[in-house]
N, C-alpha and C positions, 0 to 999 in steps of 0.2 A: 618292618611293619607297616601295613596300611592303618585307615584310620578306624576300621571297622574293629580290627585286630585290637588295636589300643584301646578302643573304648570295651571291647569285649574283656579283655583281661582287669580294667580297672573296675566293670560291674562284679567279675569274679571273685574280686577281693572284698568285696561291700558284702557283708552277711544278712541276711534276713533279720537277725537279731538286731543290728544295727539298722536296717532300714526302718522297721518295725520302731525301735527306739527312738529315731530319730522322728519317724512320724509322730509319733506321741507328743514327742517334745513340742514340735512344732501347733500341731492342735492345743496342747497347751497355752503353748504362750497365745496364739491366737483367738482362744477361748478368753482368756482373762483380760486381754485388750479389751473384746467386745463386752463382758462383764462391766468393769471399771467404765467402759466409756458411757454402755446403757443406763448406768447409775448417776452418770453428771450430766450428760446431754440434756437441753431442753426440747431439743430438734435435732431428729436422726437423719445421715445423709453419709453415702460414703466416701465422699471428699472429707467430711469433717472429721470421720471415724479413722482415716487415714493419718490426718493431721495430729489427731489424739495421740495415736499409734506411735506415728514418728514425728512428734513434732521439730518442725524446722529449727526453732532455736536451740535443740538438743542435739539433734544431729551433727548439724555443722558445727557445733561447741570445740572447741581446741580438745578437750578433754576427749570427747565423741572420737575425734582424728587422731589422738595418742591412743585411744583403746584399740582401732582397727591396725593402727599400722603394729601396735605392741602385736595384737594378735597373729597377723598375719607373720609376722617376722618369727615369733615365740614357735610358731607352730612348724615353721621351717627349720630352726635351728634344734629344736629339741632331741630330735632321733642323734643327732651329731653330739650330744653333749650325753647322752650313753645314763641318763637318768634312770635306775633301776625303777621298774614297777613296784609300787607298794606292797603286793603279794609277796614282793620277794623278802621281806623285810620280816612279812608275818610269818612266811614258811619258814625263815631263817631262823625265828624266835621261838617258833610254836615246836620245830625241832628240837631246838635245845632244852626247852622248857619238856617235851615228853622225854628225853635222855634221862635228865636231872630228877626229875617226881617218878619216873620209870623204875631208876637203879634204888633211890628212897624207898620207895614200897614195894617193891618187888614185882613190878608189874610186867611182863613181858607182853603179853599180846592185849588188844582190847576188851575190855570187859563185857560190855555188852554185844561185840561182836558186830555184825552188818546193822547198818540203822533201817529202822523202820520208818514209818510217816511219822509218828510222835517225836523220834527222834532227831528228823531231819527240821521239823518245827521248831522244839527246841533249841536245836542247835543254830539254825537263821536267825531268831530271834535274839538269842545271848552275842552273837557276832555283832548282829548291827548295834547292839547296846554298846557294844566293846567299842565299837568302831566310831560310836556318836557320841560315847564319853572320852575317848580318845581325843578327838577333835575340841572339844569344849575344852579338855585341860589345854593342849597346844594353843589354842585360841585366844584363851585366857593368858595365857604364857608369854603370846605376841604383844599384848597389850603392856603387860606388866613390868617386862624387861626391856630396858633400850637397847640391847643389842637386838634382841629378834624383832623389835619394832622399825628399825631401820629398814628393814627386810619389809614388815608387814604393810608398811606406809606408802608403797606402792599401791597395795589395792585400795588404801583408804583415799588416794591423791585423787580420785576419778569424780570431776565435780560435777556431771551428769552422769545418769545410770542407762547403760543402753542393751543390757545383756550379756554383751560380750564381755563387760566389766567382771562379770565372776571369772575370767580367766587372766586379768591384771595381776597376775602374780609372779613374781620374781622367782625363775629357777632354781635359784639357793634357797629358798624359801619353801620352794615346793620339793626339793630334794631334802631337806630337814623333816618337813611335815610328813613325807613319807616315811622316813625312816624313823621318826617317833612313833606313826601309826603302826609299826612294826611290835611295839611294846605290849601294850594292853592287850589288842586282838590276838598278838603274837602267842600270848601267854593264855588265854582263853581257846586259842584254836590248839595248843599245845596239850590242853587240859582235855578237849574232847577228843583228841585223838589216842587217847588213853582211856578213856570209856565207849567208842564206836568205831567200828573201821571204817576207813574212808569216808568220814562224813562229808555230805555234798549240800550244800547251800537250795533253798528252795527255790521253783522258779515259777511263773504267774506266765501264763500261754507263752509257756517256753523262754521267757525272759529269763535273765537272772535276776535276784529280788534284790541284789544294789544296783542294778540300772533302775528297777523300779523305785527303788531308795530316789535316787537322782532325781526322778521323774516326778515323785510325790513332793518332796522337797522344794520344786521349783525352783532351783539355782539361776536358771536364766529370768523368769521372770521376778523373782525378789531382787533382783539388778537392774529395773526398770524401775520406771514412776508409777506404774500400776499399784494401785493400794488394793489387793487383794487379801480380804480376811476370812479366815476358816468358820466363825462364830465358836461355835462351844468346842470344836475341836481344837481350838488354838489352847487348850488347858494341855492337850499331848504335842501336838504337831506346830513349829514354829512358822508361823503363815508370812509372806513375802511383806506385809506392810510392819509388822514387827522387825524383821530385818533391817527395811530400809531405813528405820530408826538407830540402828547401831552403825551406819554410816553418816548420821548426823554429826552437823558441828557443834549443837545447842550443847552447853556445858552439863546438863540435866540428863542429856543423853550418850555420855562418854561412857566408855567402859560398859554396857549394857547389851543385853539378847546374843549373847555368844553362840547360842547353839547351831548346830545342823540342822537336824530335822526335827529332836523331840523338844520341845520347850521346858520338860520340867528339870533338866540339868539345872536354867538359869534360876528357877522358880526355887529350886533347893539350897542352891549356892546362894542366892540374894543377889543375882544380876538380872534378875527380870524389870524390864520397864514396860509397859503396856501403853502404847500412843492413844490419842483419841480419835475414833473413827473419823477418817478421811481427813487427817492431820498431814500437813506439808512439812518438809525437813528440805533445810540446804545441805548439799553434800560435800564433800572434800576432807581437806587437811586448814587448820590454824595456824600453820606456819608460817613464815615471812617468806621462805623460798618455795610456798607451796606451786608457783609458775612453772618452776625448773623441773616440775614432775611430767609436765603435759607435752615431753619429747621423749626418743629413744634413748637419748645418753642419760636423760634423767630417770628414766623406768629402768634402764639396766647398770649403768655406771653410778650414778650419784650413792644410791645405797650402799654399793661396796665402799664408795669413798669414805660413807660418813661411818660406816662399822671400821673403816681400819683407824678413823679418827680415834675414834671411843678406844679399842684396842691399844692404840698408841699414848693414851691419854693412861690407860688405867698401868700399862708399864712404866710410865714415869711415876707415877703415884705409888707403886710398888719400890722402885728405885728409889723413893725420896727424892724425885727432882722436881721442882716446881713449875704448876702448869704453865704452859705459853697463852698468851692471851688468845681469846678466840677472834676469829677474823671474818667468820661466815657462819655456817649452819653447826 
């Protein structure tokens, strides 16, 4: 196979949807960097903008280097881990919901038949809400339960935010998150499958609405230092600056702003904290072993070791065995 054939095969595997989504993601990140720069700079120049968008002290930070190494290795090993796609759990729970409710209420065929435009819109909106609520509840649990927190600490161990920090997620944490995501969205999907035949998601310019959601919530931008706010839309959409507060080490910011796309879950459950305009944050963990998370072994292995220790302590406690002195984390 020559170089041209190799490149052609790669291009053929990249769909137009992915290209458009990647283009929108880049344009969003560039636009946010430009807006943040114009709001803060007194004099404008390309060199200063480049330094603002990619600060030397941030890009050369050990945490940024760990992010890059973790991102590359994670992309390389994920296919070998055979972690099911989130939709697998949604479909499984949806099918079970369909069969159980169908048997209880004697529904053999979808009540409304083929979905029309209104049905498609309603289905899309309810599924978005179901996914977002599911994320909020799991994210809250990650901070409340020590067993889950040991995995989630990988994400919060970033001491600088460089965009790809969004993917600083332990593979086991991702698997558990995907499995949990099957519950609420899965039940919602199962109910809809009893109402409309083969419900499909709304698309915008040919792009799946969930990809549009990822662009809208600016997951890349909110894991940077760009203090982007949506103004009045903050009442509905969680802006990047509000999520950056979630990564703050300040005690008053602990366990705040858990939302993914929508901000009203935090307001509803009392976990919303609105930052001051242009408020700066210090990111990372306050644990004494925070430096251990800036290496691949720290990001992949350390959380598993800590989870094992917690399990061992719990087993000893259940058996009535005295706890052993703690020598480390």
